[in-house]
C-alpha positions, 0 to 999 in steps of 0.5 A: 499500499506504500509503494501504491501511494508514492506512485500515487503522488508522483503521478500526481504532482507528474499530472499537475505539470501536464495541465500547466504546459498544456495552454496555448500549446498545440505543436505535435510532440513525438516520442520514440521509446527505445531499449538497449542491450538485448533480446533477453529471454527474461524481460524483453517477452515481458516488455513486449506484453505490455507494449502489445496491450498498449498498442506502442510500437517502440525500437529496439537496438539489440546487440548481435551476441544477444540474437544468437542466443535468443532468436525467436525473442527477436523474431517475436518482436519483428513480428509485432511490428516493433523497429530493429535497431543496431548496438554492434555484436559485443558491446564494446567501447566504440571510442576504444576501437579502430574503425575497422574493428567498428565496422566489424562490429555493425557489420557482424550484428547486422549480419546476425539480425537478417539471418535470424529474421529471415530464419532460412529463407532465401527469398527473404528481401528483409534489409536491418534498418540502418539505425545504430547506437554505440553502446553507452552512447560513446561517440567521438568524430571517429565513430560519426564517420564510420557509421556515416559511411557505413550508412548508418544513422546514429542514433544517442538519445535526449532523455534518459530513464538512469535505470542502469544506476538506480539497479539495487534501490528499493523503489526503483521502478518509482525512480525511473518514472520521476527520473523521465518526467523530471526532466525537463520536456522537449516536443521531440524527445528519445528515451533511453531504456533497457530490456537485457545487460542486468536486472531490468525489472524496474523498467518493466515494472516503470514502462506502463506508467510511463506510456500512461504519463506520455499519453496524457501528455498527448505525445504519438508514439514513434519508431525511430525511424519515424521520428527522423522522418 
């Protein structure tokens, strides 16, 4: 009961901000929820269930090594209409490796994604979308140049859940919601969350509240390719 009461207080405070910032505004708002480091056999299906229930499409930046281990989860993700982005194969910090190794990390992940989605079908015309998120969001001129030369759009975020810093907080999913909606709002937001890479229970618990609050604020949910149109 204490947890429910605390979340109610947080959401009431957030709702007050919503009414204040809506007045006199007509510009279209859009939000791209993004999930990194998957797929996971534990958390990704739970995230997918919530997204399906709420009729929301998002972008999953997947790791080649996880795609190899959990191909059925990726196939479900794709089948349910979510965008699949490239998060490299091994999750190496790209600012610390050579352009040649960067290219290998991206190409190997791309190859594995296509292999899994096509599932041995020689007539498959699927091509992995050209959106790439560098691990840790680490980028410099060398990373940007390499990614661009490969025909990819480098995608980071402008709103973070800070989920990686509150893994052991007993009220973790409250903190995720509070962190996202405590930030200054933008008309176009790319939100960082995770569905793998550790215990992502709090991300799963927070997601319904995150969706609810963005809907209250009249945001349109988009995938990253739609975000950049």
